[in-house]
C-alpha positions as CSV (number, residue, x, y, z in Angstrom):
1,M,76.9,67.6,92.2
2,E,80.3,65.9,91.7
3,R,81.4,67.6,88.4
4,A,80.6,70.9,86.8
5,T,81.8,72.6,83.6
6,A,81.6,76.4,83.2
7,Y,82.1,78.4,80.1
8,A,83.2,82.1,80.2
9,P,83.5,84.3,77.2
10,G,86.4,86.3,76.2
11,S,86.3,90.1,76.3
12,T,87.8,93.2,74.6
13,S,88.8,95.8,77.2
14,N,89.8,99.6,76.9
15,V,88.1,99.8,73.6
16,G,90.1,102.9,73.0
17,P,89.5,105.5,75.8
18,G,88.0,103.0,78.4
19,F,91.5,102.1,79.8
20,D,91.1,99.7,82.8
21,C,87.3,100.4,83.1
22,L,85.4,99.4,80.0
23,G,85.0,95.8,78.7
24,I,82.7,94.0,76.3
25,A,82.0,90.3,76.3
26,L,82.4,88.5,72.9
27,T,80.6,85.7,71.1
28,G,82.6,82.8,69.9
29,L,85.6,82.9,72.0
30,G,86.0,81.7,75.5
31,D,87.5,79.4,78.0
32,R,86.0,76.2,79.8
33,V,86.9,75.0,83.3
34,T,85.7,71.6,84.6
35,A,85.7,71.1,88.4
36,E,85.4,67.8,90.0
37,R,85.4,66.9,93.7
38,G,88.7,65.7,95.0
39,S,89.8,63.6,97.9
40,E,92.2,66.1,99.4
41,P,91.3,69.7,100.6
42,G,92.2,72.5,98.3
43,V,92.4,73.0,94.6
44,R,94.6,71.1,92.2
45,V,94.9,71.7,88.5
46,R,94.7,68.2,86.9
47,A,95.0,69.1,83.2
48,V,95.3,72.0,80.9
49,S,94.8,72.2,77.2
50,D,98.1,74.2,76.6
51,D,101.3,73.2,78.3
52,R,102.2,76.9,78.6
53,I,99.4,77.3,81.2
54,P,100.7,76.6,84.8
55,L,99.5,73.7,86.6
56,E,100.6,75.2,89.9
57,A,97.5,76.4,91.7
58,H,99.1,79.5,92.9
59,R,99.9,80.6,89.3
60,N,96.7,79.5,87.6
61,T,93.9,82.0,87.5
62,A,91.1,79.3,87.5
63,A,92.6,77.6,90.5
64,L,93.1,81.0,92.3
65,A,89.5,81.9,91.6
66,A,88.2,78.6,92.7
67,S,90.4,78.7,95.9
68,E,88.8,82.1,96.7
69,V,85.3,80.7,96.2
70,L,86.1,78.0,98.8
71,R,87.4,80.6,101.2
72,R,84.4,82.9,100.9
73,A,82.0,80.0,101.1
74,G,83.5,78.7,104.3
75,A,84.5,75.4,102.6
76,P,88.3,75.1,103.2
77,D,88.0,71.3,103.6
78,V,86.6,70.7,100.2
79,G,88.8,69.3,97.6
80,L,88.6,70.3,93.9
81,E,90.4,69.1,90.8
82,L,90.2,71.4,87.7
83,E,90.6,71.0,84.0
84,V,91.3,74.1,82.0
85,E,90.4,74.2,78.3
86,K,91.6,77.4,76.5
87,G,89.6,78.8,73.7
88,L,91.3,82.2,74.0
89,P,94.8,82.9,72.8
90,L,97.5,83.3,75.4
91,A,98.8,86.9,75.7
92,G,96.4,88.0,73.1
93,G,94.6,90.9,74.7
94,L,91.2,89.1,74.8
95,G,90.8,88.5,78.5
96,G,92.1,84.9,78.6
97,S,93.3,85.0,82.2
98,A,90.0,86.7,83.2
99,A,87.9,84.1,81.4
100,S,89.6,81.3,83.1
101,A,89.3,83.0,86.5
102,V,85.5,83.4,85.9
103,A,84.9,79.9,84.6
104,G,86.9,78.5,87.6
105,A,84.9,80.5,90.1
106,V,81.5,79.6,88.4
107,A,82.5,75.8,88.3
108,A,83.6,75.7,91.9
109,N,80.5,77.6,93.1
110,A,78.3,75.1,91.2
111,L,79.9,72.1,93.1
112,L,79.1,73.9,96.4
113,D,75.4,74.3,95.4
114,A,76.0,77.9,94.4
115,P,76.4,79.7,97.8
116,L,77.9,82.8,96.2
117,G,76.0,85.4,94.1
118,P,77.3,87.2,91.1
119,E,79.0,90.0,93.2
120,A,80.9,87.6,95.3
121,L,82.0,85.6,92.2
122,L,83.2,88.8,90.5
123,A,85.3,89.5,93.6
124,C,86.7,86.1,93.5
125,A,87.7,86.5,89.8
126,V,89.2,89.9,90.4
127,E,91.5,88.6,93.2
128,A,92.6,85.8,91.0
129,E,93.3,88.0,88.0
130,A,95.2,90.4,90.2
131,V,98.0,87.8,90.7
132,V,98.8,87.5,87.0
133,A,97.6,90.6,85.2
134,G,97.0,93.3,87.7
135,R,94.0,94.3,89.8
136,H,91.3,95.5,87.4
137,A,87.8,94.3,86.5
138,D,87.4,95.4,82.9
139,N,87.7,91.9,81.6
140,V,86.4,89.7,84.5
141,A,83.1,91.8,84.7
142,P,81.8,91.4,81.2
143,S,83.1,87.8,81.1
144,L,81.0,87.0,84.2
145,L,78.0,89.2,83.7
146,G,77.8,89.5,79.9
147,G,77.3,92.5,77.7
148,A,79.3,95.7,78.1
149,V,80.3,96.8,81.5
150,V,82.0,100.0,82.8
151,V,83.9,99.5,86.1
152,L,83.3,102.5,88.5
153,G,85.6,101.4,91.3
154,L,87.3,98.4,92.9
155,D,87.2,99.5,96.6
156,P,84.3,98.9,96.8
157,L,83.8,97.0,93.6
158,R,81.2,99.0,91.5
159,H,80.1,98.6,88.0
160,A,77.4,99.5,85.5
161,R,76.0,98.0,82.4
162,V,76.4,99.8,79.1
163,T,73.9,99.2,76.3
164,V,75.4,98.2,73.0
165,H,73.3,98.6,69.8
166,P,72.5,95.2,68.1
167,S,73.6,96.5,64.7
168,L,77.3,96.8,65.9
169,R,79.9,94.1,65.2
170,L,83.3,93.7,66.8
171,V,86.0,92.6,64.3
172,L,89.0,91.0,66.1
173,V,92.2,90.6,64.1
174,I,94.7,88.5,66.0
175,P,98.3,88.5,64.7
176,G,100.5,85.5,65.2
177,Y,102.6,86.9,67.9
178,E,102.0,87.4,71.7
179,V,102.5,90.3,74.1
180,A,102.7,89.7,77.8
181,T,100.3,91.8,79.8
182,A,103.2,92.6,82.3
183,R,105.3,94.0,79.4
184,A,102.6,96.2,78.1
185,R,101.7,97.5,81.6
186,A,105.3,98.4,82.1
187,L,105.0,101.0,79.4
188,L,102.1,102.9,81.0
189,P,102.8,106.6,81.8
190,V,103.4,107.4,85.4
191,A,101.3,110.6,85.1
192,V,98.8,112.0,82.6
193,V,98.6,115.7,81.9
194,R,95.4,117.5,82.4
195,P,94.5,118.1,78.8
196,D,94.9,114.3,78.0
197,A,92.8,113.5,81.1
198,V,89.9,115.7,80.0
199,A,90.0,114.5,76.5
200,Q,90.1,110.9,77.5
201,A,87.1,111.4,79.8
202,A,85.2,113.1,77.0
203,S,86.2,110.4,74.5
204,L,84.8,107.7,76.9
205,A,81.6,109.5,77.4
206,G,81.2,109.9,73.6
207,L,82.0,106.2,73.1
208,V,79.4,105.0,75.5
209,V,76.7,107.1,73.8
210,G,77.9,105.9,70.4
211,L,77.7,102.3,71.5
212,E,74.2,102.8,72.8
213,R,72.9,104.5,69.6
214,G,75.0,102.5,67.1
215,D,76.3,105.9,65.9
216,G,79.4,105.3,63.7
217,A,80.3,108.9,63.4
218,L,80.3,109.4,67.2
219,I,82.3,106.1,67.7
220,A,84.8,107.3,65.2
221,A,85.2,110.7,66.9
222,S,85.5,109.0,70.4
223,M,87.5,105.8,70.0
224,V,90.9,107.4,70.8
225,D,93.2,106.2,73.7
226,R,95.6,109.0,74.9
227,I,96.8,107.0,77.9
228,A,97.9,103.5,77.1
229,E,98.1,102.9,73.4
230,P,100.6,105.7,72.3
231,G,103.4,104.3,74.3
232,R,102.6,100.6,73.6
233,V,102.4,100.8,69.8
234,P,106.0,99.7,69.3
235,L,105.1,96.3,70.8
236,Y,102.5,95.7,68.0
237,P,104.3,95.3,64.6
238,G,101.9,96.0,61.8
239,Y,99.2,97.5,63.9
240,R,99.5,101.0,62.4
241,E,99.1,99.7,59.0
242,A,96.3,97.3,59.9
243,R,94.5,100.1,61.7
244,E,94.6,102.4,58.7
245,A,93.5,99.5,56.4
246,A,90.5,98.8,58.6
247,L,89.4,102.4,58.7
248,E,89.6,102.7,55.0
249,A,87.4,99.5,54.7
250,G,84.7,101.0,56.8
251,A,85.6,100.6,60.4
252,W,84.1,103.2,62.6
253,G,86.8,102.9,65.2
254,V,89.9,100.8,65.8
255,A,92.0,100.2,68.9
256,V,94.3,97.7,70.5
257,S,92.2,95.2,72.5
258,G,93.4,95.1,76.2
259,A,97.1,94.8,76.4
260,G,97.2,93.5,72.7
261,P,98.3,92.5,70.2
262,T,94.7,91.8,69.0
263,L,93.2,94.8,67.0
264,V,89.6,95.4,67.7
265,A,87.4,97.3,65.1
266,L,83.8,98.5,65.7
267,T,81.7,98.5,62.5
268,S,78.4,97.5,60.9
269,A,77.5,94.0,60.2
270,D,77.6,94.8,56.4
271,D,81.2,96.0,56.5
272,A,82.6,93.6,59.2
273,G,83.9,91.0,56.6
274,A,85.8,93.6,54.6
275,V,87.2,95.3,57.6
276,G,88.6,92.1,58.9
277,E,90.1,91.0,55.5
278,A,91.6,94.4,55.0
279,A,93.3,94.5,58.5
280,A,94.5,91.0,58.3
281,A,96.1,91.6,55.0
282,A,98.0,94.6,56.3
283,Y,99.8,92.4,58.9
284,A,101.4,90.4,56.1
285,P,103.8,88.5,56.1
286,E,102.7,88.1,59.7
287,K,99.7,85.8,59.5
288,A,96.6,87.2,61.3
289,R,93.3,85.4,62.3
290,V,90.0,87.2,61.9
291,H,87.0,86.7,64.2
292,V,83.8,88.7,63.9
293,A,81.8,88.8,67.1
294,E,78.6,90.2,68.5
295,V,78.2,91.2,72.1
296,D,77.8,88.1,74.3
297,G,74.9,89.1,76.5
298,E,74.8,85.9,78.5
299,G,78.2,85.9,80.2
300,A,79.6,82.9,82.1
301,R,77.2,79.8,82.2
302,L,77.4,76.1,83.1
303,T,77.5,73.8,80.1
């Protein structure tokens, strides 16, 4: 194989109480990376769909992940040239850097006749993501594996699948501004008091059960973040109003997706349209885009 293209879906992470450990892959939004054999050893980024994406391989997550694949596969003399096509917003809180890393790893692995399995590819994507967004796997794991995933640990890397009831819809409302992940992470608390830690753990447990059952009341009671979201809210103009509007329109739970600014609401298929319209209207005059997604159960794949 001389050329391979991989698609990796975007993801929503945290989902309220699952800070840095819970992520869900999304249908309809994702990144594509095409890898082609090059004449010189190493990885080069040949083209990007958005000129804000760095061409330098040491700053591009697709290239970083592909380089890690070459290293782990024992193929340092192989040359790869990448083309990165962004389908996810930059700095939007939908796992854009993670999706590019996953797609880069999968495409590179395909050109080497797939010597690495899913766990090794996941490790490659985690290391690439760490360079630009911190070392966590709550976006790369669902983007690669599909579905909903809870990350149990990084050293060693451990994770488990979470069942999501098929009736559930994820309503993504994407305002027309960006929030850099580094800026959002800088506002995280240094320490968490015990009552908040206990409540966060209980909420995450309740959310996982609610996702499995499609239990709107349980999701509503559980989808609360006491660690990251409170200090970050000033970064998201219009979020408070949009959250209230979404809840009034029938959302079971609402949170900031990842580092934001995208709002994610969980609701039924019947109410998804109304929830999206209400939340988007609340962001006015800031124009917001709505995307209603299901859970992408397939994850990364060659196209």
